[in-house]
N, CA, C and O atoms as a printed pandas DataFrame, in Angstrom:
     atom_number atom_name residue_name chain_id  residue_number  x_coord  y_coord  z_coord
0              1         N          ASP        A               1   58.206  110.762   95.121
1              2        CA          ASP        A               1   58.286  110.543   96.651
2              3         C          ASP        A               1   56.626  111.473   96.163
3              4         O          ASP        A               1   55.867  111.907   97.030
4              5         N          LEU        A               2   56.438  111.572   95.122
5              6        CA          LEU        A               2   55.124  112.715   95.126
6              7         C          LEU        A               2   53.753  112.020   96.018
7              8         O          LEU        A               2   52.968  112.677   96.701
8              9         N          VAL        A               3   53.724  110.898   95.856
9             10        CA          VAL        A               3   52.863  110.309   96.630
10            11         C          VAL        A               3   53.016  109.986   97.972
11            12         O          VAL        A               3   53.973  109.374   98.447
12            13         N          PRO        A               4   51.782  110.529   98.736
13            14        CA          PRO        A               4   52.262  109.872  100.360
14            15         C          PRO        A               4   51.386  108.753  100.294
15            16         O          PRO        A               4   50.200  108.667   99.975
16            17         N          ILE        A               5   52.525  107.617  100.795
17            18        CA          ILE        A               5   52.457  106.406  101.531
18            19         C          ILE        A               5   52.434  106.122  102.523
19            20         O          ILE        A               5   52.231  104.944  102.817
20            21         N          SER        A               6   52.700  107.406  103.787
21            22        CA          SER        A               6   52.378  107.357  105.126
22            23         C          SER        A               6   51.647  108.510  105.482
23            24         O          SER        A               6   51.400  109.480  104.766
24            25         N          PRO        A               7   51.310  108.307  106.703
25            26        CA          PRO        A               7   50.643  109.898  107.172
26            27         C          PRO        A               7   51.327  110.507  107.617
27            28         O          PRO        A               7   50.664  111.481  107.973
28            29         N          ASP        A               8   52.485  110.684  107.939
29            30        CA          ASP        A               8   53.882  111.764  108.031
30            31         C          ASP        A               8   54.439  112.140  106.900
31            32         O          ASP        A               8   55.338  112.980  106.869
32            33         N          HIS        A               9   54.017  111.623  105.973
33            34        CA          HIS        A               9   54.567  112.266  104.568
34            35         C          HIS        A               9   54.013  114.261  104.090
35            36         O          HIS        A               9   53.022  114.921  103.777
36            37         N          PRO        A              10   55.275  114.379  104.308
37            38        CA          PRO        A              10   55.156  115.803  103.860
38            39         C          PRO        A              10   53.462  116.355  103.061
39            40         O          PRO        A              10   52.573  117.044  103.561
40            41         N          ASP        A              11   53.531  115.805  101.882
41            42        CA          ASP        A              11   52.413  116.222  101.217
42            43         C          ASP        A              11   51.397  115.361  102.034
43            44         O          ASP        A              11   51.143  116.413  102.619
44            45         N          THR        A              12   50.680  114.565  102.555
45            46        CA          THR        A              12   49.914  113.929  102.953
46            47         C          THR        A              12   48.605  114.610  102.861
47            48         O          THR        A              12   47.633  114.358  102.149
48            49         N          PRO        A              13   48.923  116.091  104.281
49            50        CA          PRO        A              13   47.416  116.936  104.528
50            51         C          PRO        A              13   47.559  117.056  102.951
51            52         O          PRO        A              13   47.254  115.949  102.508
52            53         N          ALA        A              14   47.951  118.069  101.713
53            54        CA          ALA        A              14   47.277  118.809  100.885
54            55         C          ALA        A              14   46.719  117.719  100.289
55            56         O          ALA        A              14   45.904  118.085   99.442
56            57         N          HIS        A              15   46.843  116.121  100.397
57            58        CA          HIS        A              15   46.244  115.195  100.064
58            59         C          HIS        A              15   44.935  114.445   99.942
59            60         O          HIS        A              15   44.302  113.666   99.229
60            61         N          LEU        A              16   44.908  115.164  101.089
61            62        CA          LEU        A              16   43.797  114.979  102.033
62            63         C          LEU        A              16   43.029  115.955  101.845
63            64         O          LEU        A              16   41.902  115.768  101.387
64            65         N          ALA        A              17   43.519  117.286  102.184
65            66        CA          ALA        A              17   42.455  118.258  101.579
66            67         C          ALA        A              17   41.811  118.192  100.429
67            68         O          ALA        A              17   40.583  118.197  100.519
68            69         N          VAL        A              18   42.439  118.111   99.004
69            70        CA          VAL        A              18   41.789  117.171   98.247
70            71         C          VAL        A              18   41.282  116.673   97.797
71            72         O          VAL        A              18   40.715  116.876   96.723
72            73         N          LYS        A              19   41.303  115.167   98.962
73            74        CA          LYS        A              19   40.388  114.060   98.631
74            75         C          LYS        A              19   39.073  114.492   99.546
75            76         O          LYS        A              19   38.014  113.908   99.314
76            77         N          ASP        A              20   39.119  115.478  100.555
77            78        CA          ASP        A              20   37.672  116.254  101.258
78            79         C          ASP        A              20   36.693  116.835  100.306
79            80         O          ASP        A              20   35.529  116.479  100.127
80            81         N          ARG        A              21   37.781  118.406   99.347
81            82        CA          ARG        A              21   37.196  118.386   98.740
82            83         C          ARG        A              21   36.647  117.958   97.157
83            84         O          ARG        A              21   35.790  118.630   96.582
84            85         N          LEU        A              22   37.028  117.220   96.792
85            86        CA          LEU        A              22   36.453  115.933   95.881
86            87         C          LEU        A              22   34.900  115.490   96.466
87            88         O          LEU        A              22   33.875  115.478   95.784
88            89         N          ALA        A              23   34.982  115.227   97.527
89            90        CA          ALA        A              23   33.980  114.556   98.779
90            91         C          ALA        A              23   32.709  115.046   98.016
91            92         O          ALA        A              23   31.761  114.334   97.686
92            93         N          ARG        A              24   32.889  116.724   97.737
93            94        CA          ARG        A              24   32.092  117.419   97.877
94            95         C          ARG        A              24   31.778  118.311   96.705
95            96         O          ARG        A              24   31.338  119.460   96.695
96            97         N          TRP        A              25   32.150  117.404   95.602
97            98        CA          TRP        A              25   32.430  117.987   94.202
98            99         C          TRP        A              25   31.006  117.542   93.760
99           100         O          TRP        A              25   30.725  116.349   93.877
100          101         N          GLU        A              26   29.921  118.568   93.171
101          102        CA          GLU        A              26   28.637  117.829   92.790
102          103         C          GLU        A              26   28.437  118.081   91.892
103          104         O          GLU        A              26   27.269  117.825   91.597
104          105         N          ARG        A              27   28.989  118.515   91.139
105          106        CA          ARG        A              27   29.307  118.802   89.063
106          107         C          ARG        A              27   29.494  117.813   88.648
107          108         O          ARG        A              27   29.723  116.917   89.461
108          109         N          PRO        A              28   29.489  117.421   86.908
109          110        CA          PRO        A              28   29.600  116.630   86.272
110          111         C          PRO        A              28   31.254  116.659   86.766
111          112         O          PRO        A              28   31.870  117.718   86.889
112          113         N          ALA        A              29   31.734  115.582   86.973
113          114        CA          ALA        A              29   33.474  115.458   86.760
114          115         C          ALA        A              29   33.326  113.864   85.700
115          116         O          ALA        A              29   32.414  113.040   85.760
116          117         N          LEU        A              30   34.783  113.834   84.620
117          118        CA          LEU        A              30   35.051  113.735   84.111
118          119         C          LEU        A              30   36.377  112.245   84.427
119          120         O          LEU        A              30   37.522  112.695   84.477
120          121         N          VAL        A              31   36.308  110.932   84.588
121          122        CA          VAL        A              31   37.554  110.295   85.467
122          123         C          VAL        A              31   38.567  109.989   84.754
123          124         O          VAL        A              31   39.242  109.420   85.612
124          125         N          LEU        A              32   39.179  109.945   83.806
125          126        CA          LEU        A              32   40.052  108.993   82.777
126          127         C          LEU        A              32   41.175  108.427   83.272
127          128         O          LEU        A              32   42.100  109.201   83.519
128          129         N          PHE        A              33   41.385  106.890   83.550
129          130        CA          PHE        A              33   42.401  106.414   83.645
130          131         C          PHE        A              33   43.210  105.674   82.625
131          132         O          PHE        A              33   42.400  105.287   81.782
132          133         N          SER        A              34   45.033  105.095   82.127
133          134        CA          SER        A              34   45.386  104.987   81.826
134          135         C          SER        A              34   44.990  103.060   82.247
135          136         O          SER        A              34   44.956  102.649   83.407
136          137         N          ASP        A              35   44.677  101.943   80.705
137          138        CA          ASP        A              35   45.110  100.612   81.407
138          139         C          ASP        A              35   46.531  100.210   81.628
139          140         O          ASP        A              35   46.761   99.140   82.191
140          141         N          SER        A              36   47.442  100.939   81.253
141          142        CA          SER        A              36   49.194  100.584   82.115
142          143         C          SER        A              36   50.010  101.537   82.902
143          144         O          SER        A              36   51.160  101.925   82.697
144          145         N          ASP        A              37   49.057  101.877   83.980
145          146        CA          ASP        A              37   49.587  102.675   84.376
146          147         C          ASP        A              37   50.565  102.290   85.747
147          148         O          ASP        A              37   50.087  101.990   86.842
148          149         N          PRO        A              38   51.995  102.363   85.452
149          150        CA          PRO        A              38   53.125  101.091   86.660
150          151         C          PRO        A              38   52.747  102.376   88.476
151          152         O          PRO        A              38   53.656  102.676   89.250
152          153         N          ILE        A              39   51.563  102.746   88.620
153          154        CA          ILE        A              39   51.458  103.508   90.068
154          155         C          ILE        A              39   49.855  103.437   89.964
155          156         O          ILE        A              39   49.290  102.825   90.871
156          157         N          PHE        A              40   49.067  104.005   88.944
157          158        CA          PHE        A              40   47.731  103.165   90.128
158          159         C          PHE        A              40   47.578  102.329   88.978
159          160         O          PHE        A              40   48.189  102.280   87.911
160          161         N          ALA        A              41   46.382  101.527   89.565
161          162        CA          ALA        A              41   45.471  100.029   88.409
162          163         C          ALA        A              41   44.381  100.661   88.315
163          164         O          ALA        A              41   43.752  101.410   89.062
164          165         N          PRO        A              42   44.206  100.152   87.028
165          166        CA          PRO        A              42   42.234  100.748   86.607
166          167         C          PRO        A              42   41.447  100.783   86.908
167          168         O          PRO        A              42   40.478  101.333   86.385
168          169         N          SER        A              43   41.542   99.764   88.667
169          170        CA          SER        A              43   40.337   99.908   89.253
170          171         C          SER        A              43   40.464  101.063   90.451
171          172         O          SER        A              43   39.911  100.977   91.547
172          173         N          ALA        A              44   41.202  102.019   90.062
173          174        CA          ALA        A              44   41.631  102.989   91.201
174          175         C          ALA        A              44   40.836  103.969   90.506
175          176         O          ALA        A              44   40.279  104.842   91.171
176          177         N          ALA        A              45   40.710  103.938   89.244
177          178        CA          ALA        A              45   39.194  104.774   88.814
178          179         C          ALA        A              45   37.902  104.975   89.490
179          180         O          ALA        A              45   37.275  105.862   90.069
180          181         N          GLU        A              46   37.764  103.354   89.039
181          182        CA          GLU        A              46   36.402  103.128   90.074
182          183         C          GLU        A              46   36.472  103.836   91.692
183          184         O          GLU        A              46   35.459  104.262   92.246
184          185         N          ARG        A              47   37.726  103.871   92.267
185          186        CA          ARG        A              47   37.604  104.437   93.872
186          187         C          ARG        A              47   37.516  105.481   93.326
187          188         O          ARG        A              47   36.368  105.806   93.023
188          189         N          ILE        A              48   38.431  106.265   93.033
189          190        CA          ILE        A              48   37.938  107.752   93.170
190          191         C          ILE        A              48   36.632  108.494   92.381
191          192         O          ILE        A              48   35.979  109.413   92.877
192          193         N          ALA        A              49   36.425  107.977   91.224
193          194        CA          ALA        A              49   35.577  108.250   91.090
194          195         C          ALA        A              49   34.060  108.092   91.761
195          196         O          ALA        A              49   33.025  108.662   91.416
196          197         N          ALA        A              50   34.245  107.244   92.703
197          198        CA          ALA        A              50   33.081  106.605   93.398
198          199         C          ALA        A              50   32.886  108.080   94.372
199          200         O          ALA        A              50   32.009  108.926   94.199
200          201         N          HIS        A              51   33.898  108.098   95.353
201          202        CA          HIS        A              51   35.022  108.924   96.291
202          203         C          HIS        A              51   34.216  110.519   95.842
203          204         O          HIS        A              51   34.323  111.312   96.777
204          205         N          ILE        A              52   33.368  111.175   94.478
205          206        CA          ILE        A              52   33.125  112.122   93.549
206          207         C          ILE        A              52   31.970  112.367   93.254
207          208         O          ILE        A              52   31.814  112.027   92.081
208          209         N          PRO        A              53   30.648  112.959   93.859
209          210        CA          PRO        A              53   29.006  112.915   93.744
210          211         C          PRO        A              53   28.947  113.027   92.396
211          212         O          PRO        A              53   28.384  112.201   91.678
212          213         N          GLY        A              54   29.527  114.054   91.993
213          214        CA          GLY        A              54   29.278  113.975   90.113
214          215         C          GLY        A              54   29.976  113.796   89.480
215          216         O          GLY        A              54   30.057  114.657   88.605
216          217         N          ALA        A              55   31.160  112.438   89.365
217          218        CA          ALA        A              55   31.790  111.797   88.377
218          219         C          ALA        A              55   30.977  110.678   87.692
219          220         O          ALA        A              55   30.325  109.730   88.132
220          221         N          LEU        A              56   31.307  111.224   86.213
221          222        CA          LEU        A              56   31.082  110.315   85.653
222          223         C          LEU        A              56   31.313  108.169   85.696
223          224         O          LEU        A              56   32.162  107.765   86.491
224          225         N          GLU        A              57   30.801  107.449   85.133
225          226        CA          GLU        A              57   31.563  106.080   85.322
226          227         C          GLU        A              57   32.530  106.362   84.811
227          228         O          GLU        A              57   32.359  106.947   83.742
228          229         N          PRO        A              58   34.140  106.109   85.280
229          230        CA          PRO        A              58   34.837  106.149   84.847
230          231         C          PRO        A              58   35.450  105.578   84.173
231          232         O          PRO        A              58   35.411  104.358   84.335
232          233         N          GLU        A              59   36.515  106.236   82.845
233          234        CA          GLU        A              59   36.978  105.362   81.258
234          235         C          GLU        A              59   38.144  105.586   81.339
235          236         O          GLU        A              59   38.824  106.567   81.639
236          237         N          ILE        A              60   38.448  103.933   80.851
237          238        CA          ILE        A              60   40.107  102.986   80.701
238          239         C          ILE        A              60   40.254  103.463   79.539
239          240         O          ILE        A              60   39.428  103.260   78.649
240          241         N          VAL        A              61   41.759  104.449   79.313
241          242        CA          VAL        A              61   42.066  104.794   78.303
242          243         C          VAL        A              61   43.031  103.704   77.789
243          244         O          VAL        A              61   44.067  103.375   78.366
244          245         N          ALA        A              62   42.636  103.263   76.812
245          246        CA          ALA        A              62   44.056  101.946   76.326
246          247         C          ALA        A              62   44.730  102.536   75.589
247          248         O          ALA        A              62   44.397  103.401   74.779
248          249         N          GLY        A              63   46.560  101.771   75.992
249          250        CA          GLY        A              63   47.518  101.919   75.212
250          251         C          GLY        A              63   47.873  102.992   75.660
251          252         O          GLY        A              63   48.217  103.750   74.753
252          253         N          ALA        A              64   47.975  103.537   76.919
253          254        CA          ALA        A              64   48.491  104.449   77.803
254          255         C          ALA        A              64   49.302  104.257   79.313
255          256         O          ALA        A              64   49.156  103.380   80.165
256          257         N          GLY        A              65   49.982  105.142   79.288
257          258        CA          GLY        A              65   50.827  104.724   80.801
258          259         C          GLY        A              65   50.294  105.720   82.027
259          260         O          GLY        A              65   49.082  105.924   82.101
260          261         N          HIS        A              66   51.052  106.240   82.834
261          262        CA          HIS        A              66   51.128  107.117   83.806
262          263         C          HIS        A              66   50.085  108.368   83.474
263          264         O          HIS        A              66   48.995  108.759   83.893
264          265         N          PHE        A              67   51.402  108.902   82.124
265          266        CA          PHE        A              67   51.032  109.856   81.745
266          267         C          PHE        A              67   49.801  109.785   80.387
267          268         O          PHE        A              67   50.407  109.664   79.322
268          269         N          LEU        A              68   48.624  109.820   80.234
269          270        CA          LEU        A              68   48.024  109.481   79.289
270          271         C          LEU        A              68   47.405  110.496   78.589
271          272         O          LEU        A              68   46.632  110.301   77.651
272          273         N          GLN        A              69   47.697  111.478   78.984
273          274        CA          GLN        A              69   47.588  112.714   78.203
274          275         C          GLN        A              69   48.741  113.213   77.343
275          276         O          GLN        A              69   48.685  114.211   76.624
276          277         N          GLU        A              70   49.989  112.261   77.521
277          278        CA          GLU        A              70   51.397  112.688   76.818
278          279         C          GLU        A              70   51.211  111.395   76.132
279          280         O          GLU        A              70   51.550  111.443   74.950
280          281         N          ASP        A              71   50.602  109.824   76.687
281          282        CA          ASP        A              71   50.525  108.502   75.627
282          283         C          ASP        A              71   49.212  108.237   74.643
283          284         O          ASP        A              71   49.128  107.218   73.956
284          285         N          GLN        A              72   48.021  109.457   74.660
285          286        CA          GLN        A              72   47.217  108.961   73.756
286          287         C          GLN        A              72   46.807  110.844   73.708
287          288         O          GLN        A              72   45.597  111.030   73.577
288          289         N          GLY        A              73   47.224  111.486   73.751
289          290        CA          GLY        A              73   47.085  113.203   73.918
290          291         C          GLY        A              73   45.884  113.126   72.940
291          292         O          GLY        A              73   44.794  113.416   73.434
292          293         N          PRO        A              74   45.917  112.727   71.429
293          294        CA          PRO        A              74   44.707  113.564   71.161
294          295         C          PRO        A              74   43.423  113.150   71.000
295          296         O          PRO        A              74   42.556  113.858   70.488
296          297         N          LEU        A              75   43.178  111.611   71.565
297          298        CA          LEU        A              75   41.768  110.764   72.025
298          299         C          LEU        A              75   41.458  111.886   73.288
299          300         O          LEU        A              75   40.550  112.718   73.289
300          301         N          ILE        A              76   42.467  111.666   74.349
301          302        CA          ILE        A              76   42.009  112.388   75.638
302          303         C          ILE        A              76   41.447  114.425   75.105
303          304         O          ILE        A              76   40.476  115.082   75.481
304          305         N          GLY        A              77   42.264  114.685   74.419
305          306        CA          GLY        A              77   41.775  116.102   74.298
306          307         C          GLY        A              77   40.048  115.955   74.012
307          308         O          GLY        A              77   39.175  116.396   74.760
308          309         N          ARG        A              78   39.754  114.934   72.239
309          310        CA          ARG        A              78   38.101  115.003   72.221
310          311         C          ARG        A              78   38.028  114.347   73.310
311          312         O          ARG        A              78   38.258  115.363   73.966
312          313         N          ARG        A              79   37.966  113.913   73.745
313          314        CA          ARG        A              79   36.492  112.937   74.949
314          315         C          ARG        A              79   36.834  113.839   76.117
315          316         O          ARG        A              79   36.429  113.259   77.125
316          317         N          ILE        A              80   37.600  115.415   76.559
317          318        CA          ILE        A              80   38.125  116.051   77.058
318          319         C          ILE        A              80   36.467  116.872   76.600
319          320         O          ILE        A              80   35.403  117.065   77.189
320          321         N          ALA        A              81   36.979  117.148   75.340
321          322        CA          ALA        A              81   35.966  118.362   74.691
322          323         C          ALA        A              81   34.835  117.921   74.516
323          324         O          ALA        A              81   34.133  118.892   74.798
324          325         N          GLN        A              82   34.328  117.300   74.304
325          326        CA          GLN        A              82   33.093  115.919   74.406
326          327         C          GLN        A              82   32.502  116.108   75.627
327          328         O          GLN        A              82   31.299  116.371   75.624
328          329         N          PHE        A              83   33.108  116.028   76.712
329          330        CA          PHE        A              83   32.641  116.222   77.660
330          331         C          PHE        A              83   32.395  117.615   78.444
331          332         O          PHE        A              83   31.643  117.882   79.380
332          333         N          VAL        A              84   33.473  118.542   77.581
333          334        CA          VAL        A              84   33.085  119.906   77.986
334          335         C          VAL        A              84   31.639  120.423   77.572
335          336         O          VAL        A              84   30.808  121.118   78.156
336          337         N          ALA        A              85   31.689  119.549   75.817
337          338        CA          ALA        A              85   30.199  120.664   75.694
338          339         C          ALA        A              85   28.651  119.365   76.073
339          340         O          ALA        A              85   27.491  119.741   75.911
340          341         N          SER        A              86   28.912  118.250   76.450
341          342        CA          SER        A              86   27.688  117.747   77.079
342          343         C          SER        A              86   27.630  118.325   79.134
343          344         O          SER        A              86   27.107  118.022   80.206
344          345         N          THR        A              87   28.532  119.243   78.538
345          346        CA          THR        A              87   27.978  119.832   80.076
346          347         C          THR        A              87   27.926  121.219   80.553
347          348         O          THR        A              87   27.765  121.716   81.667
348          349         N          SER        A              88   28.116  121.711   79.336
349          350        CA          SER        A              88   27.288  123.707   79.030
350          351         C          SER        A              88   26.111  123.816   77.958
351          352         O          SER        A              88   25.588  124.906   77.724
């Protein structure tokens, strides 16, 4: 029940606040999604990236599930380090 699926879910206001803030984020943003997430399809990455003005093209991480940082930790770490270096 962590992801609200109805307007009356108790966490809906917090999620909408995050969505609103991300819509105003103009700094670079790295969007990573997995190819095997049982909750969010890879196509969700494109919708989220399109909502963030500063987002780079979303990247799909192969061989990862919902917790891609656990499934592909070293790869995610390298990609984040590259992103930080390129924006510093």
